[in-house]
N, C-alpha and C positions, 0 to 999 in steps of 0.2 A: 534724532534728526528733527529739526523745526519744521520740515515741510517736505513734500515730494520735490518741490522746486529746488530747495536746498540740497536734497540727496542727489538729484540728477546733476546739479552743479559740481558736487564732490566727484561723482563718478566721471564726469566728463573731464574734470581738471586732472584727475589721477591718470585717465587713459591718455591724455595728452602728454603728461609727464613721462609715462612709461613708454613713449613711442608706439602706442597701439592705435591711437586715433590718427596721428600724422607720422607715418614711418620715417625712420632715421635712414642715413645713407649707407654706413659701412658697419662691420662688426666692432671696430674700434670706437666709433661714435655710440653705439649702443652701450658698451661697457663704460665709457666716459659718463654717459647720462646716467646710468644706474649706480655708478660708483663701484659696486660689488655684486656680482651675479652668482647666486649660490650654485655650487658646481660639484657637490659630490657624486652626481650622476652626469658624467660629461656629456653623453649624447643628448640629454635633456637640456643642459646648459647651452649646447649648441643651438638647439631649436628656440631657446628663450631668445637668443640673439637673431636667428633666422626670422622669428615671428615679428620682429621689430625693424629689420633692416630690409629695405625695398630690393627685390630681386635677388636676395642674398641665397646662395647655396652653401651646403655642408662644406664643400671644397673651399669656400671663401673664408669660413671660420678657421678651418684647417691652415690655410695660407696666413692668416692673421697671427695664429700660434707659431707657425714656422718662421715668420718674420720677426717675431718679438713684439708685434704691435699689441698683444694681449698675453698675459701669463695667468697661470692657475696656482694658487698656494692657499694656505690656511691664513685667512686675515682676521676672523672674528668668530666667536661662539665655537671655536674648535672645529670649525668646518671649512672645506674647500670653497673657494670663490674664484671666478674669473675677475681680473682687475687689470688696470693699465699697469704696465711695468715700472713707470716712475712714481707710482702710488704706493708701492709696497712698504717702504721703510717707514713713511710718515704714519700710515695706518697701523702697522705693527708697534710703533711708538705708543700708540693708544690702547692697543688690545693685547699685546704680547703677554705681559706680565699676569693678566688674569687668565689667559688661556693657559699658561704655564702652571698656574696655582689650581685651576680646574682639573689638570690632568696628573696633577703630582700624586694622588693616591693610586691611580692606575700604574704609573711608572713604579712605584714602590712594590706593588703586587708583582710587577714583572720583573723586579730585581734590577731595574735599570739605574745607574748610579751617574753622578755628574762625571766620574771618570770614563764611564761607557761613552756618554754623550760627547765628551771631549775627544777620544779616540775615534770615534765615528765621524766627527767634524774633521780631523786631521786626514783620515782615509778618504773621505768625500772629496775633500779639497785636492788631494793628490790625484784621485781618479778622474775628476772632472776638469781640473785646471788645463788652461791652454785652449779653451773653447770646446772641449770634448763634452758628449752627452751620453747618458746611459738610461735604459729602461730600469723599471723597479727590480727585475731579476738580476741585471748587471750590477746595480748599486749593492743589492744585498750580497751579491757574490765577492764585491770588493771588500765589504766588511767582513764577511767570513773569512777571506784570505789574510785579513788583518787580525783574525783571532777574536772577533766581536760576535757573540752570539746573537743571531737574528730569528732564532726560532719563535713559534708561536706569533704573538703579536709585537714581539720586541722590535722586529725591523720596521713595522708600520710606525709605531711609537717613535723610534729614533728618526724616521723620515720626517714626520710632522714636527717634531721638536726642533730639528735643524732648520725647517722651513719656518718656524715660528721665530727661531734666533735670527733669521734673516740671511742664512748661508745658502739655502736651495730654494729653487722654484721649479715648477714644471713649465717647460717651454715647447720644444717643437712636438707637433702631432705624431703619434705613431699608432696608428689604427684607432681602435677605441680608447687608447690611452695616451700617454705623453712621455717624453723623455726628460730627465732631470738634468738642470744645468746650474752653475753657480750665479747667484744673483748679481755679485758685482761685476761678473763678465758679461752677463746676458743684458743686464739693464743697469750700466754704470751711472747713468744720469738719473737722479732722484730729486723729486720735489722736496723741499725743505720746510716743514711746518713743525712747531714744537708747542707744547703746552696749550693754552687756551686758543691759540691761533690755529693749531691742529684741530681742536675741538670745533672751532668755528667752520673750517673747511669741511669737516665731517657733516655737519649740520646743513651747510650749503649744499653739498653735493647729494646728500640723502634727499633733501626736499626738492632738488632740481629734478630728480629721476623718481620720486614717490609722493612728492606732496600733492594736496594738503595731508598733513599727518600730525598726530599729537606727540608730545614729549616722550610718552611711554612707548609709543610706536618706535621711535628712533632708538631709545635706551635698549628695548628688546633686540631690535635689529642688530645693533652694535655690540651687544653684551656688555654695556657700560652703565653706571649708576646713572639714575635721573639727574642727580646733581651735576655730574660731569657734562650732561647734555645741556643743562641749563646754563652753564658757564659758557659753553659755545654759542647758545642763543643770545646770551647778554653781550658777547663779543661781537655779534653781527648787528646789534642794535636796530636801526630803522630798516635795515635790509629785510627784516622779518615782519610779516603780518599774521594777525590772528582772527579766526572767523568766529561767528556766534557760538560755535561748539568747542572753541579753545584749540582748534587745530592750527597748525603753523604752515605758512606758505612763504615763498620768496616774494618780495614785493614787486620784482620786476619779472616775475613768471610769465610766459606767454599766455594769453586768453585761451580758454578751451575751445577746441574746434566746434564750429557749429555743425548741425546736421545729426544723422543717426549716430547713437553710440556703437562702438565696435563689437563684432562677434568674432571669436577666435577660439581655436583649439590649442591651448597653451600646455607646456610641458609640466612634468612633475616638478615640484619644488619652485615653481615659477614665482617670481618677485611679486607680481601682481596680487597673489593672494598670501605668500609666505612673508612678505617685507613688512608686516605690521603686527603689533601685538592685538589690536581690536580689528578683527576681520568682520564683524558684524556690518561695517559701514559698506561693504561691498558683495556681502554673502548673506543669505538669510539665516538668522540665528538657528542654531541646532543642526547645521550641515557639516559642522567640523567633522564629526564622526564618520561621515560618508567620504570625506576627502583624506583624512588621516585615520583609517580604521583602527580601533583599539588604542588610538593615541600614541602609536609607537614611533613617531617622528618621521615615518615614511609618507610623503605627501604624494597622492595620485595626480596624474595629468587632469587639468581643469578645463572646463568648457566656460567661456565668457560669452554671455548673450545680452546684448544691449547693455554693455558695460559692466554687467554684475556676474559673478561666478554662480553659474547656474546648473552645474553638474560635473560629472567626470567622464573621461572617455578612455577607450582602449582599443588597440588595433590588433587584428588577427592577420598575421603576415603568412603568405604562401606563394612561392615562386615569383618574386620580384613584385607583388602586389599586396596591398593592405585593405581590408574591409574594417571600417571603424564604426563602433558602436558607443551610444552615448547613454549614460545613466543620468538622465536629467532629474533635477530637483524640483521642477515645475513643468507645466505644458509650454512648450516652445511654439512660438508663432511661425507661420510659414516664412516670413522675411527673416527670422533668426535662423532657421534651419538652412535657408538658402545661403546666408552669410557663413554658417558654420561648414557647410559643404564646400564652399569656395576655400575656407581656411584649411580644411583637411586635405584639399587637393594641393593647396600651397605647401603644406607639410610634406606630401608625397614628392613634390618636385625638388624640395629641399634635400630630402634623403635619397632620391634618385630611384623611387618606386612609384608606381600607379597606386594612388589611394582615394577611396570613395566612402562617403558617409552612407551607412545603410539605413533603412527606414526602421529606427529603433526608439523613436521618442515621439510622443504625442504632438499633433498640430492643432492649433485653436481655429483653424479655418481662416486666418488672415491672408 
């Protein structure tokens, strides 16, 4: 980074893009801004939305799922994301084949054949057609009745494969999970982008919700080759700008909000940290191991203080309340702790419990 001023400008711009500096209005608006919200942990993904949507409660996110304003499916890197329903097919047009190839060996190990997938697709269409929905157990039962072995991880891989093929998505909320529906019935209206036009839309949407960011950030996030990303960038032409560090931003991106940088207790797998290949821009080098212990792919909930990822947090829940502890990577100022305490209380309101930040991190006396 060229200077502390440039660093602050980057952090401020990203906080604005993510909806952390200037909150957004609705769950759908958050998902549209970020394009894809990582969501293998559904409660965490819900709070990723709640942390960005002003006054949003978990019930509001559930309502967005029930109404079909947002869906959950495998869109990139073989991982579940929350997306707008009308974005599913063009995203899969870019990523599905690579996801199929990435999981091919595992399907072979499980003995899953193209014939199994075809029979599972037919049985799912019959069980879900006419606007019906099933939870995971119900879908697996329908396949078992059709003579399809779903033991071990076979059922999970059949579900993900049919979602990647564009047959299924997860729609209505069902407690801590969701019910499966047919994409063509649940979201018949799909945006139509193909080829370089689709790549350009992906670049535009990623930068709208994550920029400024580098080419390799986007390539990693989408699970696509850098060459494909560059074709999308070229398609956008003068709509893209580059900074002194060769990071990309939309030419019409709103200016970063003035004033203090945000403080927030964000969920595990949050896009603010996970959505980049180069995370040192917003987190001190060497902290990755504390956020993803053992490099096992499981990201802990993160603390954002003055716009930078500055620790992790955990909640001890008992009888309708939660006490939150912070594992800080540095000494937090009094102002930062005050902001984080407010974010923790906001998380509590979102989830319907009383939550308070415990005195578990140092204060520098500010």
